[in-house]
C-alpha positions as CSV (number, residue, x, y, z in Angstrom):
1,M,7.5,33.9,-35.1
2,K,3.8,33.3,-35.2
3,K,4.5,29.5,-35.5
4,A,6.9,29.6,-32.6
5,S,4.4,31.6,-30.5
6,L,1.6,29.1,-31.4
7,L,3.9,26.2,-30.4
8,K,4.7,27.7,-27.1
9,R,1.0,28.2,-26.4
10,I,0.2,24.5,-27.2
11,I,3.1,23.4,-25.0
12,S,1.9,25.6,-22.2
13,F,-1.7,24.3,-22.6
14,L,-0.5,20.7,-22.4
15,M,1.6,21.4,-19.3
16,V,-1.3,23.1,-17.5
17,T,-3.6,20.2,-18.5
18,I,-1.1,17.6,-17.2
19,L,-0.8,19.5,-13.9
20,I,-4.6,19.7,-13.5
21,L,-5.0,16.0,-14.3
22,L,-2.0,14.8,-12.4
23,P,-3.9,14.1,-9.1
24,T,-6.5,12.1,-11.1
25,L,-3.8,10.2,-12.9
26,T,-2.2,9.4,-9.6
27,T,-5.5,8.2,-8.3
28,F,-6.0,5.9,-11.3
29,A,-2.5,4.5,-10.8
30,S,-3.2,3.8,-7.2
31,A,-6.4,2.1,-8.0
32,S,-4.7,-0.1,-10.5
33,E,-2.0,-1.1,-8.0
34,N,-4.6,-1.9,-5.4
35,E,-6.6,-4.0,-7.8
36,E,-5.4,-7.2,-6.2
37,Y,-7.1,-7.3,-2.8
38,P,-5.2,-8.7,0.2
39,N,-5.5,-12.5,0.1
40,I,-6.0,-14.7,3.2
41,F,-5.2,-18.4,3.0
42,I,-7.2,-20.6,5.4
43,P,-5.5,-24.0,5.6
44,G,-7.0,-27.3,6.7
45,I,-7.0,-29.6,9.7
46,M,-3.7,-30.3,11.3
47,A,-2.0,-27.6,9.3
48,S,-0.9,-25.7,12.4
49,D,1.2,-26.9,15.3
50,I,-0.5,-27.3,18.6
51,Y,1.6,-26.2,21.5
52,R,1.2,-27.9,24.9
53,N,1.1,-24.5,26.5
54,V,0.6,-21.4,24.4
55,N,1.9,-19.3,27.3
56,A,5.1,-21.5,27.6
57,P,6.1,-22.5,24.0
58,E,9.3,-24.0,25.4
59,E,7.2,-26.9,26.8
60,G,7.0,-28.2,23.2
61,L,4.4,-29.4,20.9
62,A,1.3,-31.5,21.5
63,W,0.8,-32.0,17.8
64,P,2.4,-33.4,15.8
65,P,3.8,-36.0,18.2
66,S,7.6,-36.2,18.4
67,T,9.5,-39.1,17.1
68,D,10.7,-39.9,20.6
69,S,7.1,-40.1,21.9
70,I,6.1,-42.4,19.1
71,L,9.1,-44.7,19.7
72,S,8.3,-44.6,23.4
73,L,4.7,-45.8,22.6
74,V,6.1,-48.7,20.5
75,K,8.6,-49.6,23.2
76,N,6.0,-49.5,26.0
77,S,3.6,-51.7,23.9
78,I,6.0,-54.6,23.6
79,P,5.3,-56.1,27.0
80,A,1.5,-56.2,26.3
81,L,2.0,-57.7,22.9
82,L,4.3,-60.4,24.3
83,E,1.8,-61.2,27.0
84,F,-1.0,-61.4,24.3
85,S,1.1,-63.9,22.3
86,I,0.7,-66.3,25.3
87,T,-2.8,-65.4,26.7
88,R,-4.6,-64.4,23.5
89,D,-6.6,-62.2,25.8
90,W,-7.9,-59.4,23.5
91,D,-9.6,-57.3,26.2
92,K,-6.4,-57.3,28.3
93,L,-4.4,-56.2,25.3
94,G,-6.8,-53.4,24.5
95,H,-6.9,-52.1,28.1
96,A,-3.1,-52.2,28.1
97,L,-2.6,-50.3,24.8
98,S,-5.4,-47.7,25.1
99,P,-3.8,-45.6,27.9
100,L,-0.5,-45.7,26.0
101,A,-2.2,-44.4,22.9
102,Y,-4.2,-41.8,24.9
103,N,-1.2,-40.5,26.7
104,L,0.6,-39.9,23.3
105,F,-2.1,-37.3,22.5
106,D,-3.1,-36.2,26.0
107,K,-2.7,-32.5,25.5
108,V,-4.6,-32.6,22.2
109,V,-7.7,-33.7,23.9
110,S,-10.6,-31.3,24.1
111,D,-12.8,-30.8,27.2
112,A,-15.9,-33.0,27.5
113,D,-18.0,-30.2,26.0
114,G,-15.8,-29.8,23.0
115,K,-14.1,-26.6,24.2
116,I,-10.4,-26.3,24.8
117,T,-9.3,-24.9,28.3
118,N,-6.2,-27.0,29.1
119,G,-3.8,-24.2,27.9
120,S,-2.9,-26.0,24.6
121,G,-3.4,-24.3,21.3
122,V,-2.0,-22.5,18.2
123,I,0.3,-19.5,18.5
124,F,-0.7,-17.0,15.8
125,E,0.8,-13.6,15.8
126,Y,-0.7,-11.1,13.4
127,P,1.7,-9.9,10.8
128,A,3.0,-6.3,11.4
129,K,0.9,-3.8,9.5
130,E,3.8,-2.6,7.5
131,N,4.5,-6.2,6.4
132,L,0.9,-6.5,5.2
133,Q,1.3,-3.3,3.3
134,N,4.3,-4.6,1.5
135,N,3.0,-8.1,1.1
136,P,-0.8,-8.3,1.5
137,N,-0.9,-12.1,1.3
138,S,-1.1,-13.9,4.7
139,I,-2.1,-17.2,6.3
140,F,-4.8,-17.4,9.0
141,S,-3.6,-19.9,11.6
142,Y,-6.2,-21.3,13.9
143,D,-6.8,-24.2,16.3
144,W,-8.2,-26.8,14.0
145,R,-9.7,-28.8,17.0
146,A,-12.0,-25.9,17.9
147,D,-15.6,-25.1,17.3
148,P,-15.8,-23.6,13.7
149,I,-18.2,-21.0,15.2
150,D,-15.5,-19.8,17.5
151,T,-12.9,-19.9,14.8
152,A,-15.2,-17.8,12.5
153,A,-15.2,-15.1,15.1
154,K,-11.4,-15.0,15.2
155,L,-11.3,-14.9,11.4
156,N,-13.7,-11.9,11.5
157,D,-11.3,-10.1,13.8
158,Y,-8.3,-11.0,11.5
159,I,-10.1,-9.8,8.4
160,N,-10.9,-6.5,10.1
161,Y,-7.2,-6.2,11.0
162,V,-6.0,-6.9,7.5
163,L,-8.4,-4.3,6.0
164,E,-7.3,-1.7,8.5
165,A,-3.6,-2.4,7.9
166,T,-3.8,-2.3,4.1
167,G,-6.6,0.2,3.6
168,A,-8.3,-2.2,1.3
169,E,-12.1,-2.4,1.1
170,K,-12.2,-6.2,0.7
171,V,-10.1,-9.3,0.9
172,T,-9.9,-12.5,-1.1
173,I,-9.9,-15.9,0.5
174,E,-8.4,-19.2,-0.6
175,C,-9.6,-22.0,1.7
176,H,-8.5,-25.6,1.8
177,S,-10.1,-28.6,3.5
178,L,-11.4,-27.6,6.9
179,G,-10.6,-24.1,5.9
180,G,-13.7,-24.3,3.8
181,V,-15.8,-25.0,6.9
182,V,-14.3,-22.0,8.6
183,T,-15.0,-19.8,5.6
184,L,-18.6,-21.0,5.3
185,S,-19.1,-20.4,9.1
186,Y,-17.7,-16.9,8.8
187,C,-20.0,-16.1,5.9
188,S,-23.0,-17.6,7.7
189,L,-22.4,-15.5,10.7
190,Y,-20.8,-12.3,9.5
191,G,-21.8,-12.0,5.9
192,Y,-19.7,-11.6,2.7
193,E,-19.6,-7.9,2.3
194,K,-15.9,-7.8,3.0
195,I,-15.0,-10.5,0.5
196,D,-14.3,-9.9,-3.2
197,C,-13.6,-13.5,-4.2
198,I,-13.3,-17.0,-2.6
199,A,-11.4,-19.9,-4.1
200,F,-12.6,-23.1,-2.6
201,N,-9.5,-25.3,-3.1
202,T,-10.6,-28.8,-2.1
203,A,-12.8,-27.5,0.6
204,A,-14.6,-29.8,3.1
205,I,-17.8,-27.8,3.3
206,Y,-20.0,-30.9,2.5
207,G,-18.0,-33.1,4.8
208,T,-16.4,-36.4,4.1
209,S,-17.7,-40.0,4.4
210,F,-15.1,-41.5,6.5
211,A,-15.6,-39.0,9.4
212,G,-19.2,-40.1,9.8
213,D,-18.3,-43.7,9.3
214,L,-15.8,-43.7,12.1
215,L,-18.0,-41.9,14.5
216,S,-20.8,-44.4,13.6
217,G,-18.6,-47.4,14.3
218,D,-18.7,-48.4,10.6
219,M,-15.2,-49.8,10.3
220,M,-14.0,-52.6,8.0
221,I,-11.0,-53.5,5.9
222,S,-10.9,-55.4,2.6
223,G,-8.0,-56.5,0.4
224,D,-9.3,-54.3,-2.4
225,S,-9.5,-51.2,-0.2
226,L,-5.9,-51.8,1.0
227,M,-4.5,-52.3,-2.5
228,T,-6.2,-49.2,-3.9
229,F,-5.0,-47.1,-1.0
230,M,-1.4,-48.4,-1.7
231,D,-1.8,-47.0,-5.2
232,F,-2.6,-43.7,-3.7
233,V,0.5,-43.9,-1.5
234,A,2.8,-44.8,-4.4
235,D,1.3,-42.5,-7.0
236,G,3.5,-39.6,-8.0
237,T,6.6,-40.9,-6.1
238,E,9.9,-41.6,-7.7
239,Q,9.6,-45.3,-6.7
240,E,6.1,-45.5,-8.1
241,E,6.9,-48.2,-10.7
242,L,8.7,-50.4,-8.2
243,L,6.1,-50.0,-5.6
244,A,3.3,-50.8,-8.1
245,K,5.1,-54.0,-8.9
246,I,5.3,-55.0,-5.3
247,F,1.7,-54.1,-4.7
248,D,0.7,-56.3,-7.7
249,I,2.6,-59.2,-6.1
250,L,0.8,-58.6,-2.8
251,E,-2.6,-58.5,-4.6
252,C,-2.0,-61.5,-6.8
253,S,-0.6,-63.6,-4.0
254,G,-3.6,-62.8,-1.8
255,L,-1.5,-61.1,0.8
256,G,-3.7,-58.0,0.7
257,D,-6.6,-60.1,1.8
258,L,-4.6,-61.6,4.6
259,V,-3.7,-58.1,5.8
260,A,-7.4,-57.2,5.6
261,E,-8.3,-60.3,7.6
262,L,-5.7,-59.4,10.2
263,G,-7.0,-55.8,10.4
264,N,-10.6,-56.9,10.7
265,T,-9.7,-59.4,13.4
266,I,-8.1,-56.5,15.4
267,L,-11.1,-54.2,14.8
268,E,-13.6,-56.9,15.9
269,N,-11.7,-57.6,19.1
270,L,-10.5,-54.1,20.1
271,T,-13.1,-51.6,18.7
272,H,-15.3,-51.9,21.8
273,I,-12.3,-50.8,23.9
274,L,-10.4,-48.4,21.7
275,L,-13.4,-46.4,20.6
276,P,-14.6,-45.4,24.1
277,E,-11.1,-45.2,25.6
278,V,-9.1,-43.6,22.8
279,V,-10.9,-42.6,19.6
280,I,-14.0,-40.8,21.1
281,P,-12.1,-39.1,23.9
282,L,-9.4,-37.9,21.5
283,F,-11.2,-37.1,18.3
284,G,-14.9,-37.5,19.0
285,K,-14.9,-34.3,21.0
286,W,-13.2,-32.1,18.4
287,L,-16.1,-30.0,17.1
288,S,-14.2,-29.6,13.9
289,I,-14.5,-33.3,13.2
290,W,-18.3,-33.2,13.8
291,A,-18.5,-30.3,11.3
292,M,-16.8,-32.5,8.7
293,V,-19.3,-35.3,9.1
294,S,-21.4,-35.4,5.9
295,D,-25.1,-34.3,6.0
296,E,-26.2,-37.8,5.2
297,K,-24.4,-39.3,8.2
298,I,-24.7,-36.6,10.9
299,D,-27.8,-37.9,12.6
300,E,-26.7,-41.5,12.6
301,A,-23.2,-40.6,13.9
302,M,-24.6,-38.5,16.7
303,E,-27.1,-41.2,17.7
304,Y,-24.4,-43.9,17.7
305,A,-21.8,-41.9,19.6
306,F,-24.1,-40.5,22.2
307,T,-25.8,-43.9,22.7
308,H,-22.7,-46.1,22.9
309,Y,-19.7,-44.1,23.9
310,I,-20.7,-40.7,25.3
311,D,-22.7,-40.6,28.4
312,E,-25.6,-38.3,27.4
313,S,-26.6,-37.8,31.1
314,D,-23.3,-36.1,31.8
315,P,-23.9,-32.3,31.8
316,E,-20.7,-31.7,29.8
317,A,-21.8,-34.3,27.2
318,Q,-25.1,-32.5,26.9
319,E,-23.0,-29.3,26.2
320,L,-21.0,-31.1,23.6
321,K,-24.2,-32.2,21.9
322,A,-25.6,-28.7,22.1
323,N,-22.4,-27.3,20.5
324,I,-22.6,-29.8,17.7
325,E,-26.2,-28.9,17.1
326,N,-25.4,-25.2,17.2
327,Y,-23.2,-25.6,14.2
328,N,-25.8,-27.8,12.5
329,N,-28.4,-25.1,13.0
330,L,-26.3,-22.0,12.3
331,V,-24.2,-23.3,9.4
332,R,-24.9,-26.9,8.2
333,K,-28.6,-26.7,7.4
334,N,-28.2,-23.5,5.4
335,K,-24.9,-24.2,3.7
336,T,-26.2,-24.5,0.1
337,E,-28.3,-21.3,0.5
338,T,-25.3,-19.5,2.0
339,L,-23.0,-20.6,-0.9
340,L,-25.6,-19.4,-3.4
341,E,-25.8,-16.0,-1.7
342,I,-22.0,-15.8,-1.7
343,D,-22.0,-16.5,-5.4
344,E,-24.5,-13.6,-5.9
345,H,-22.3,-11.1,-4.1
346,C,-18.7,-12.4,-4.6
347,K,-16.6,-14.1,-7.3
348,V,-16.3,-17.8,-6.7
349,G,-14.2,-20.7,-8.0
350,V,-14.2,-24.3,-6.9
351,I,-11.3,-26.8,-7.4
352,S,-11.9,-30.5,-6.8
353,R,-9.1,-33.1,-6.7
354,Y,-9.8,-36.7,-7.5
355,G,-8.5,-40.0,-8.8
356,Y,-8.1,-42.2,-5.7
357,S,-10.2,-44.4,-3.4
358,S,-11.2,-43.2,0.0
359,I,-9.7,-44.1,3.4
360,P,-9.5,-48.0,3.5
361,V,-11.0,-48.6,6.9
362,T,-14.7,-47.9,6.3
363,S,-17.4,-49.2,3.9
364,S,-17.1,-45.9,2.0
365,W,-13.7,-46.7,0.6
366,Q,-14.9,-47.0,-3.0
367,K,-16.0,-43.4,-3.1
368,V,-13.7,-41.4,-5.3
369,S,-11.5,-39.0,-3.4
370,D,-8.1,-37.2,-3.3
371,G,-7.0,-39.8,-0.8
372,V,-8.7,-37.9,2.1
373,L,-11.7,-35.9,1.1
374,D,-14.6,-37.2,-1.0
375,S,-14.4,-35.5,-4.5
376,K,-18.2,-35.2,-4.6
377,S,-17.9,-33.1,-1.5
378,S,-15.0,-30.9,-2.7
379,S,-16.8,-30.3,-6.0
380,F,-20.1,-29.3,-4.2
381,G,-22.1,-32.1,-5.7
382,A,-20.6,-33.6,-8.9
383,T,-21.8,-37.1,-9.7
384,F,-18.9,-39.6,-9.5
385,A,-18.8,-43.3,-10.4
386,L,-17.4,-45.6,-7.8
387,Y,-13.6,-46.0,-7.8
388,G,-12.5,-48.2,-10.7
389,A,-15.8,-47.9,-12.5
390,T,-17.4,-45.5,-15.0
391,L,-20.7,-43.7,-15.0
392,D,-23.9,-45.5,-16.0
393,D,-24.6,-45.3,-19.7
394,D,-27.9,-43.5,-19.0
395,I,-26.1,-40.7,-17.2
396,I,-23.6,-40.3,-20.1
397,A,-26.4,-40.4,-22.7
398,N,-28.6,-37.8,-21.0
399,T,-25.8,-35.3,-20.0
400,A,-24.3,-32.7,-22.3
401,P,-20.9,-34.0,-23.4
402,E,-18.9,-31.0,-22.0
403,Y,-19.9,-32.1,-18.4
404,I,-18.7,-35.7,-18.8
405,S,-15.0,-36.2,-17.9
406,P,-12.8,-37.8,-20.6
407,D,-12.4,-40.9,-18.4
408,K,-16.2,-41.1,-18.0
409,T,-16.1,-41.0,-14.2
410,I,-17.6,-37.5,-13.6
411,D,-20.8,-35.8,-14.4
412,A,-20.0,-32.1,-13.6
413,S,-23.6,-30.9,-14.5
414,T,-24.8,-31.7,-10.9
415,C,-22.3,-29.4,-9.2
416,L,-23.6,-26.4,-7.4
417,F,-21.5,-24.2,-9.7
418,P,-20.9,-26.4,-12.8
419,E,-19.4,-23.5,-14.8
420,K,-17.0,-22.5,-12.0
421,T,-15.7,-25.9,-10.9
422,W,-12.4,-27.4,-12.1
423,F,-11.5,-31.1,-11.7
424,I,-7.8,-32.2,-11.5
425,K,-7.1,-36.0,-11.7
426,G,-4.2,-37.5,-9.8
427,T,-3.7,-34.7,-7.3
428,K,-3.6,-35.5,-3.6
429,H,-5.4,-33.7,-0.9
430,S,-2.5,-31.9,0.9
431,N,0.2,-31.8,-1.8
432,G,1.2,-28.5,-3.3
433,Y,1.1,-28.1,-7.1
434,G,2.6,-25.0,-8.7
435,D,0.1,-25.0,-11.6
436,L,-2.8,-25.3,-9.2
437,S,-1.5,-22.3,-7.3
438,A,-1.5,-20.4,-10.6
439,L,-5.1,-21.3,-11.2
440,V,-6.1,-20.2,-7.7
441,K,-4.3,-16.8,-8.3
442,L,-6.1,-16.3,-11.6
443,I,-9.5,-17.0,-9.9
444,L,-8.7,-14.6,-7.1
445,T,-7.2,-11.7,-9.1
446,A,-9.3,-11.6,-12.2
447,D,-11.3,-8.4,-12.8
448,E,-14.4,-10.4,-13.7
449,E,-15.6,-13.7,-12.5
450,V,-13.9,-16.6,-14.4
451,T,-15.4,-19.8,-15.6
452,V,-13.9,-23.1,-16.9
453,D,-13.9,-21.6,-20.4
454,T,-11.9,-18.5,-19.4
455,F,-8.4,-19.9,-19.6
456,D,-7.2,-22.2,-22.4
457,R,-4.5,-23.5,-20.0
458,F,-7.1,-24.5,-17.4
459,P,-10.1,-26.3,-18.8
460,R,-12.8,-28.0,-16.8
461,F,-11.1,-31.4,-16.7
462,M,-7.3,-31.6,-16.1
463,K,-4.8,-34.1,-14.7
464,Y,-1.5,-34.0,-13.0
465,D,1.4,-35.1,-15.2
466,F,4.2,-36.5,-13.1
467,A,6.8,-36.5,-15.9
468,S,6.5,-32.7,-16.4
469,N,5.4,-31.9,-12.9
470,S,2.6,-29.9,-14.2
471,I,-1.2,-29.9,-14.5
472,I,-2.3,-30.4,-18.1
473,S,-5.6,-30.8,-20.0
474,D,-7.1,-34.3,-19.6
475,N,-7.5,-35.6,-23.2
476,G,-8.6,-39.0,-22.0
477,E,-5.4,-40.8,-22.9
478,N,-4.0,-43.2,-20.2
479,E,-0.4,-43.1,-19.3
480,V,1.6,-46.2,-20.4
481,K,4.2,-47.0,-17.9
482,N,7.4,-49.0,-18.4
483,D,6.7,-52.6,-17.6
484,G,10.2,-53.3,-16.4
485,I,11.5,-56.7,-15.0
486,F,12.8,-57.0,-11.5
487,G,14.5,-60.3,-10.8
488,F,13.9,-60.2,-7.1
489,F,10.1,-60.2,-7.2
490,A,9.8,-63.9,-6.4
491,K,11.9,-63.4,-3.3
492,I,9.8,-60.4,-2.3
493,K,6.7,-62.5,-2.7
494,A,8.1,-65.3,-0.7
495,F,9.2,-62.9,2.1
496,F,5.8,-61.3,2.4
497,A,4.0,-64.7,2.3
498,D,6.2,-65.9,5.2
499,F,5.8,-62.7,7.1
500,M,2.1,-62.5,6.8
501,D,1.8,-66.2,7.8
502,K,3.6,-65.5,11.0
503,L,1.6,-62.3,11.6
504,R,-1.8,-63.9,11.3
505,K,-0.7,-66.8,13.4
506,F,0.4,-64.3,16.1
507,F,-3.0,-62.7,16.2
508,G,-4.8,-66.0,16.1
509,I,-6.4,-65.8,12.7
510,I,-5.3,-69.4,12.1
511,K,-4.3,-71.9,14.8
C-alpha cells in the first residue's frame, strides 16, 4: 500500500509539473516553428511584366513585346531594307528603322527625367495576410525601370506589411541580379535591423561592364566574341553537341569573322542614329540601368551620354542627371561599407555563377560572366582570368590553394566575403537550378551563419553537371563529350558560306 501511495504521489507530482510547464513548452514549440523567418525574393531586371496601363490591364503588356508586334516590326522594315539594297544610303535606312524600333517599346519609355508617369507599370498586389501566415515566402514585384531609391521605399513598405502579417521580428531576403541593387538601396536608406539573413544570388550590386560600355558608345563585335557567345547559347541544351559542331564549322570556315564584320559595318553606319533615337530614349533613361553601370565606368558613361546624346541644357535632362547622381551619392559610393555593416548585423551568403564570356557587342566580352553579369561583380570582387585563359602564375603561387579554383581561373581570396562566397561553373544568369535553390535555403534558414566549409555538399567551387541535372563539386576534371560524326556538316558549311556571302554583299561589305 505504501508503494502504491508513493507511486500515486510521484504521478501526481509529474502531472502538476507538466501543467505548470505546459505554457513554457508551448512557447518553445512556437519559437521552433517560427525559426524560419518569412523570406522575400527580389528578382532582377525584366522579371515582371510591364502593363501599358496599370489602371486598365486589359490594354495589354508593354513588356515583353508581343509576337505580333515583333512580326509587325519585321514586316514594316522590309520596304526600308529593299530601298537600302538599291541606294546604299545608311542614314536613310537608320532614320526609317529607328521610329519602328522606338514604337515597339513606346510604353516602356521613361520620362526625360527618368521617372515614370505615363501610366505604365507593374501590377503587384500584396498577398493576403492569411496566405502569408500559411506560406511566409513571397516575391516582391517591382517596376525594374524605376529609380532604385523609389523601389527601396516600396520594399520598405512591403517588409513592414510582411512583418505585421506574420508577427515575425525579421525577414530573410534572397536577391537576384538587379534585386541586389534594390536590396542594397533598401539597406543604405532604411537599415538592416529587420533582416536576419541575405542571400545574394548573382546580384548586380557592383554593376556589369556591358551596361557602361553601351552607354559610353563602346560597341564592337569580333568573330571570337560571337563564337564564345554561341557556346553560351548552346551550353546545357539537348542539342548542345550538334550546335557545337555547327559553331566549330562557322569558326573554322571564318564565317564568324564575316558575321562580325557585318555587325561592325552596321554599328559604324547606324550607331550615330540608333543611339540618340532609340537606345538612349528607351534604355538610357531607365535609372535602374544607370545603377548597374560599374563604378569604373560611371563617370565616363555619364560624360559621354550627356555630351553626345542627352541635351544637358534641358531642365528634364538636368533632373535625370541629378537622379543618377542621387543614387551615386546615397548608395553607390558607400556600397562596400554598407555591405560590411550588413555582414556585421545579419547573416550573409554570396553566390556567383560563371563559365561564359560576356555580351559580345562590347570590348569587355572577354570578361568571365554568367552570360549577362560579370562574375567579378556577382562575387563582390573575386579575381578572374580572362575568358579562355588561366590566372597568372604569380597569383597562383602567392595565394592559398583553397582560394584557387580547380580550373585555375578564379582567385577567391580577393572577394569581399571570401569565406561566404560560392562559385558555380556552367550556370547561366537567369536559369533556375534545384540544387542552387537548396543552397540558398540552407543559407537563409541556418541557425548560425554558414561558410563554404559548412556543407560537404556545397563546397566553395562547384559546377553544373548537365547529365545529372545537378550542381556538384568541381574536382577539376573536364567533361569529355562524344565526338560524333554528322555527314551533313559539309552541306551546312557550304550553306552558311553562301548565305554570308550574299549577306555581306547586301550590306556593302564587298562590292
